[in-house]
KOLRO-718499 format. One line per 5 residues: for each residue y, x, z of C-alpha. Coordinates in steps of 0.02 Angstrom, whole numbers, plus 32768, in hexadecimal, padded with zeros to 4 digits. Last residue first. Layout:
Y,X,Z  ...
This chain:
B7AB,E4B8,E267  B79E,E518,E318  B70B,E586,E312  B666,E539,E377  B65E,E4B2,E300
B63D,E401,E330  B69E,E3BD,E2B1  B74A,E38A,E314  B6ED,E2D4,E342  B667,E327,E38E
B6F3,E390,E3F9  B71F,E2DB,E440  B661,E2C3,E472  B667,E388,E4C5  B725,E34B,E50E
B6C5,E2A7,E57E  B626,E311,E5A4  B6A4,E37E,E5FC  B702,E2E9,E64E  B64D,E2B4,E68A
B62F,E370,E6D8  B6DC,E378,E723  B6E9,E2D9,E781  B77E,E2C9,E7F1  B7D6,E359,E7B4
B7C0,E339,E6FD  B7D7,E287,E6FA  B884,E2A2,E769  B8BE,E325,E6E5  B884,E290,E662
B8FC,E20C,E698  B995,E29A,E6C0  B96B,E2B7,E60B  B997,E207,E5D8  BA57,E21B,E612
BA5D,E27E,E561  BB0E,E2DC,E58F  BABE,E328,E627  BB33,E387,E691  BACA,E3BA,E727
BB5B,E410,E7B7  BBD2,E379,E7B3  BC66,E37F,E812  BCA4,E2DA,E7C9  BD47,E302,E75E
BCE8,E398,E70E  BC5F,E351,E70E  BCC3,E2A9,E697  BD16,E329,E626  BC64,E377,E604
BC36,E2DD,E5D3  BCB9,E2C0,E55A  BC98,E366,E50E  BBF6,E336,E4EF  BC27,E2A5,E484
BCA4,E318,E43B  BC15,E3A3,E3F6  BBC3,E306,E3A9  BB2F,E2AF,E3FC  BA78,E27D,E3A9
BA25,E1ED,E405  B988,E1E6,E492  B907,E1B4,E421  B916,E1FA,E351  B98A,E263,E3C0
B8FA,E2B9,E41E  B8A5,E2C1,E383  B943,E31D,E32A  B94B,E394,E3C3  B898,E3C7,E39E
B8B5,E404,E2DF  B955,E45A,E328  BA11,E435,E323  BA5D,E4EB,E340  BAD0,E4D6,E2D3
BB1C,E454,E320  BB1A,E388,E330  BAD5,E381,E3E0  BA1F,E353,E3FF  B9E2,E370,E4C4
BA73,E397,E542  BA64,E407,E5CF  BB20,E443,E61B  BB0E,E4A3,E6BE  BB88,E49B,E730
BBEA,E508,E7AC  BC92,E4CB,E822  BCCF,E562,E86E  BD2B,E539,E929  BCCE,E5C9,E985
BC3E,E542,E9C7  BC13,E544,E8FF  BC06,E5F7,E8F5  BB52,E62C,E913  BAF9,E585,E91F
BB47,E55B,E86C  BB26,E616,E817  BA75,E60C,E84B  BA77,E552,E7FC  BAC4,E59A,E768
BA66,E639,E755  B9CB,E5C8,E75C  BA0B,E558,E6DE  BA32,E5F0,E66E  B97D,E627,E683
B92E,E595,E666  B992,E597,E5BC  B935,E644,E5B6  B8A3,E5F9,E5BE  B8A9,E56A,E54B
B8F4,E5D4,E4C5  B879,E663,E4C0  B7F5,E5DF,E4AB  B83A,E587,E415  B809,E4EC,E3CE
B7C3,E496,E452  B859,E499,E4BD  B84B,E46F,E569  B883,E412,E600  B911,E438,E669
B955,E4D0,E5ED  B921,E47A,E576  B999,E402,E598  BA17,E483,E574  BA67,E50F,E5CD
BB2E,E4FC,E59E  BB7B,E569,E630  BC17,E51C,E688  BC70,E588,E716  BD03,E52C,E767
BD98,E563,E7E0  BDDD,E560,E87C  BDD8,E5C1,E932  BE45,E641,E8DD  BDDB,E6DB,E926
BD43,E68B,E8EB  BD86,E652,E833  BDA8,E71C,E82C  BD08,E750,E869  BCA6,E6D5,E7FC
BD04,E702,E767  BCD3,E7C6,E746  BC21,E7B8,E779  BC16,E70D,E72B  BC31,E731,E687
BBAF,E7B9,E67A  BB29,E74A,E6CF  BB45,E6BE,E65C  BB34,E726,E5B8  BA81,E751,E618
BA39,E6C2,E5F7  BA52,E678,E538  BA9B,E724,E501  BA42,E7AA,E555  B99F,E752,E54D
B994,E6FC,E4B5  B9DE,E7A8,E467  B93D,E7F3,E4C7  B8B5,E772,E49E  B8FA,E790,E3CA
B8D2,E843,E3C5  B831,E830,E42B  B801,E7C0,E3B6  B7C6,E70C,E3BF  B6F3,E718,E39D
B6EC,E6B7,E44B  B741,E614,E3F5  B7CB,E600,E37B  B87D,E5D1,E351  B919,E64D,E38B
B9A7,E5FE,E3C5  BA41,E619,E3E5  BAD3,E615,E484  BB89,E618,E492  BBC7,E594,E530
BBFD,E5F5,E5C6  BC88,E583,E5EE  BD10,E5BF,E658  BDA0,E55D,E6B7  BE28,E5A0,E71D
BE31,E64B,E6D0  BE9B,E6C8,E710  BF59,E6F2,E6AD  BF66,E6C1,E5EE  BF84,E74E,E584
BF3B,E7DC,E5FB  BEA8,E74D,E64A  BE7E,E732,E5AD  BE6E,E7E8,E562  BE10,E821,E605
BD86,E799,E5F8  BD65,E7E4,E550  BD4D,E883,E598  BCD5,E849,E613  BC71,E7EB,E591
BC76,E881,E51C  BC2A,E900,E584  BBA7,E891,E5CF  BB79,E872,E511  BB1E,E7C4,E4F2
BBC2,E76A,E4E7  BBE0,E7C3,E45A  BC9B,E7AE,E44C  BD39,E7A2,E3DB  BDBD,E732,E434
BE2F,E6BC,E3E5  BEC9,E676,E460  BEF8,E5C0,E450  BF81,E55C,E3E7  BEF7,E4E4,E3CA
BEEC,E4E4,E305  BEFA,E595,E302  BE7D,E5B6,E399  BDF9,E55E,E330  BE09,E5AD,E294
BE16,E660,E2FE  BD8E,E64F,E350  BD1F,E614,E2A7  BD6C,E6C1,E262  BD3E,E727,E2EF
BC88,E6ED,E2E9  BC51,E741,E386  BCAC,E6C8,E3D7  BD1C,E698,E479  BD96,E61E,E45E
BE29,E627,E4FB  BE7B,E582,E515  BF17,E599,E57E  BF92,E508,E5D7  BF14,E488,E5B7
BF73,E3E6,E58B  BECA,E372,E585  BEDB,E38B,E4CF  BEC1,E43B,E4DE  BE26,E436,E548
BDE1,E3BF,E4CF  BDF0,E445,E433  BDA7,E4B9,E497  BD16,E450,E4D0  BCE1,E407,E420
BCEE,E4C4,E3F0  BC66,E4F1,E465  BC0B,E46B,E44A  BC01,E49B,E388  BC6E,E51D,E33A
BCE4,E5AE,E357  BCDD,E5A9,E415  BC3B,E5F7,E431  BC88,E61F,E4CD  BD1B,E5AD,E528
BD96,E5DD,E575  BE1D,E576,E5EE  BEC7,E5A8,E65B  BEF4,E509,E696  BFA1,E487,E685
BF31,E403,E66A  BE8A,E40C,E680  BE66,E38D,E70D  BE00,E3A9,E7B0  BE94,E3E0,E82A
BE57,E3EF,E8D5  BDC5,E458,E8C4  BD82,E48B,E823
């Protein structure tokens, strides 16, 4: 966000806000004095629970639907005005490799990649016109590295990072801060076997821990938000010597049992 990077007095919205990282972000925004926190989730009861606790707005939305994404933005604007800080956070995972069903591929694609585009279609022009705003995409360390237990998740999270890169290049000069959040193991309902292995090496975080790092990144105007700082080192290894990095990943895969399928 240009000029004022604080949350106090801002209109905020978080998808997947009914649980996990999204809930952590919504609660942190409220604690930081946001004027409005919209909690968006496909699970409306979960959204209502969090919204009731923080005096926010609950919005039911399937982020994989372009129509519903646009309608959700209209609801938030009607209730509070144009959004200052938006966290495109909702996500799913389907474990499996090349045998992953087409339906799972399509769900992953729409929810984990295209949803960011659907919301950006509405928000980027508004933020650019004002010359301020923040748009945060929750990708994953898998979007920078890989997720061995899920081919589809790895692909669509790489796509999410690419969306963020493009938006940052396209709108960063217009005063819009675009960031990509790429954690490893976080204690949510998407905590996978791969994440557990990584957590054994680099630690498992709570959603509140991730929210702390997001607040720091907003203040710093950071593009890559890495709650696990080790991910930056791994990314450097991957870029500098891809063959060696893949060899190391194969060794790590052997610790998971060596199967081509997720365990």
